[in-house]
C-alpha positions in Angstrom: 3.2 -23.1 -21.0 3.6 -21.5 -17.4 1.4 -18.3 -17.1 2.9 -15.8 -14.5 0.7 -13.4 -12.8 0.7 -10.0 -13.9 3.2 -7.8 -11.4 1.0 -4.8 -11.5 -2.3 -6.7 -10.5 -3.2 -5.7 -7.2 -4.1 -9.0 -4.6 -7.4 -7.4 -3.2 -9.3 -4.7 -2.9 -11.9 -3.9 -0.4 -14.2 -1.1 0.3 -15.3 -0.4 4.0 -17.3 2.7 4.9 -14.9 5.6 4.4 -11.8 3.3 4.1 -10.6 1.2 1.3 -8.4 -1.7 1.7 -5.7 -2.6 -0.9 -3.5 -5.6 -0.5 -0.3 -5.4 -2.9 1.7 -7.9 -4.5 4.5 -10.6 -3.3 7.1 -8.5 -4.6 7.6 -4.6 -5.5 10.4 -3.1 -7.4 11.5 -1.5 -10.3 9.6 -3.7 -12.3 5.8 -3.0 -10.9 6.4 0.3 -9.2 4.9 2.6 -11.9 2.2 -0.1 -12.7 0.6 -0.3 -9.4 1.0 3.4 -8.6 -1.4 3.9 -11.7 -3.7 0.7 -10.1 -4.0 3.0 -6.7 -4.5 6.2 -7.9 -7.4 4.6 -10.1 -9.0 3.1 -7.0 -8.3 6.3 -5.1 -10.0 8.7 -7.9 -13.3 6.4 -7.9 -13.5 6.7 -4.5 -12.3 10.4 -3.9 -15.5 11.5 -2.6 -15.8 9.3 0.1 -12.1 8.3 1.0 -10.8 8.9 4.3 -8.6 6.5 5.2 -6.2 4.0 2.3 -4.7 1.1 4.1 -2.1 -0.8 2.0 -1.7 -4.2 2.9 2.0 -5.6 2.9 1.7 -8.3 4.7 1.6 -10.6 1.7 4.7 -8.5 -0.1 7.5 -11.1 0.8 10.0 -8.3 -1.6 10.0 -4.7 -1.4 12.9 -2.4 -2.5 13.3 1.4 -2.3 10.1 1.6 -5.2 8.2 0.3 -2.1 8.9 3.2 -0.4 8.5 5.4 -3.4 5.5 3.7 -3.8 4.0 4.7 -0.5 5.0 7.9 -0.2 3.8 9.0 -3.9 0.6 7.7 -2.8 0.6 9.8 0.7 1.2 12.9 -1.1 -1.3 12.1 -3.7 -4.1 11.8 -1.9 -6.7 14.6 -1.0 -5.9 16.8 2.4 -8.8 15.2 3.9 -7.7 11.3 3.2 -5.2 9.5 5.3 -2.8 6.6 4.2 -1.9 3.9 6.8 0.4 0.9 6.0 0.0 -2.5 7.2 3.2 -4.5 7.2 4.2 -8.1 9.3 6.7 -6.4 12.0 9.2 -9.9 11.0 8.7 -8.9 7.4 11.3 -7.5 4.8 8.8 -4.9 3.8 8.5 -3.5 7.5 12.3 -3.7 7.6 12.5 -1.4 4.2 10.1 1.0 6.0 11.9 1.1 9.2 15.1 1.6 7.6 14.3 4.6 5.1 12.4 6.4 7.6 9.1 6.5 5.7 7.4 5.6 8.6 8.0 9.1 10.4 5.4 10.0 7.6 3.2 7.2 7.5 1.7 5.0 10.1 2.7 1.6 9.9 0.3 -1.5 12.0 1.4 -4.9 12.5 -2.1 -5.9 11.6 -5.2 -4.8 9.6 -7.5 -4.9 12.8 -5.4 -2.5 14.3 -5.1 -0.4 10.9 -8.7 0.0 11.0 -9.2 0.6 14.7 -6.8 3.6 14.7 
C-alpha cells in the first residue's frame, strides 16, 4: 500500500517574534486550496494577539494554479489590520510566475528568499 501525503498539510510552521512563517505544500490547486486556507487561518487565529507578519513560503511549491493566488489574496484580506502578509517564492519557480501573471504582486510583497522577507 502506498501512502500519499495529505495535500492540505502545511510543510512547516515556525513562530518568530511577531512573525509566523508557514511553508506551503508542493502543489496548490482546486483540490487543496480551501483546506490550506482553513489551516492557515487556524494558525493565524491562534496567534492573533501577537501576529504582525505572516510569511507564506512558496519556495517548495512546484505547481500552483489560480487557487494559489486566491489563497494568498484571501489570507491577506482576512488578516487583522495590524498584520501583513509576505510571500517567498523562488524567482524562477512556477509560483513566482503565477503571482506575477495574475498581478497579486501589486498587493502582496513577494521576496526571493526567506531571509529577505524577514528583514523587510
